[in-house]
Steps between C-alpha positions, in 0.01 A plus 500: 500500500693752710343837565663792315536874559282761342696750283716717727410302813731383779477299821590673827552317829421708809521444875255705706489564874156388620473763774637810327429421134858595409622295208827439321576366155701178516517401133376613160512319168368563150636167373382243757131511591526371856216438746389399848770569762568275800753573776756245612483401867810704588359814332805536272341410166184549299396215270304567179402308189546611140494334158425161659799518734570598861743772612621662819592864559672650806233668713724806537515533121759425235469522126498131412296181526641172631328203341392215727558167332182295464654205315237278339203709624285622207460877447326656800228761550473766772384272783796421727564490876810464714532243776562614859827303500647760263632233264205397281266669256173348379374597154203452269608384156331535165436124490245553779710349781681627809873446547751545782846635420804576712591868484860400429381310190626165628179297465134511399198272533133490405263537796153449356306197388381429146129583498466517121581764241179688583623572857746783569668592830560868587716546809436780750610413852707294741437415864721661766671168568562446126314170495189591296438693178172670414396520138208564270396200300350601165294250305457592134170374357433401139251785457776757561407582859712427807443418866743609773531367855745522790732208578784411732783257423802393705811684383682166501234354270196294587123499483313819411255639757204683347376789715220645285271319258269744326449705185628833635798665330779480762867599482804609702475233773766596757557351845501722809817533711341291776402231250135509609341681203517521123450850358362527148301713258169380367185602316285316755232725642501729195236537232736693270727296270865543595428688823758323719531581869728364773418206726663253731411140573591259776709204390201267510295740284225516763544870585520767231527868590468794261763771561421768240175618346535806281460630147850401388625159384744359757765234431798319650475540880840475670501477882808655657752268669378609842133491400410859582443629146358369175638640172316460171458634147180697434377530141244749368132415527384284210837331442481140380780282630837655584619659175833667431554867419225664705502750785482313831539585867706304751297505819557402861226355718546471875133509594217339298347757267760770581762499222755774440678579175875438502600556135338573164658292226467449126514123498262228615611159377857451625491786751455293816366153415705323768598546869690830480561597864848556640583243771450757777163615363599866461531516120333376184653440159301559182548552128367789292489509118510867393548629147730778389 
């Protein structure tokens, strides 16, 4: 079921300069609840999802949405990434699978393997050469609980590669621009339920490094295209999961344990779930959901 607005609410797409904090409004809508902006490789367009579909918006702003044809792909959620070739988008669909689609709408294909109805794929990253996708594999158990782990899969299709195999709550698995690390948020190392912090793991899972350790709940780490900064969404202390319609902070980390606040946003879910850096690494795109 598609997410809906609160009474009087709207979605606002912003682009913010990472150094100065200056921001500009690109798009606003009170009819389409859109989420999770990506940039195209040429920097001309921002891609968002809304109502199970995918749209693009000129990065310089224009008051319309251009729908990207997804053909036979089932309705999608807010997990989508763009390929480095500038021609392909990968999406997570409500049937639990990942799909590849041409941005011109000419063709689509399923990427993932059938692991049973209890297994769901949530896409978060792509390797710099476009050959591998990183995703969270969620296993739903009969008792109502779920287990999440980090996986890789060839973008062309093929065998899954499991990176983690444990009971920790993990999410947001995104590959670094050098392809050597997977950044993610996790509750590992915490004794408080829901208290996610940021980590990174080597591709073989042998080395795991913790990047943040503070009182807030930190989600969705996005390494910049040149690898010098890490952007993420910081929720208030005590938050469970990554809910919508809360006050969050977009933060930048360029040294472990030394974050700086970039923007305060009423949002959360949908604000910056996916890689949201401009191709040159100087700007971020995000969505806010203010009321009247």
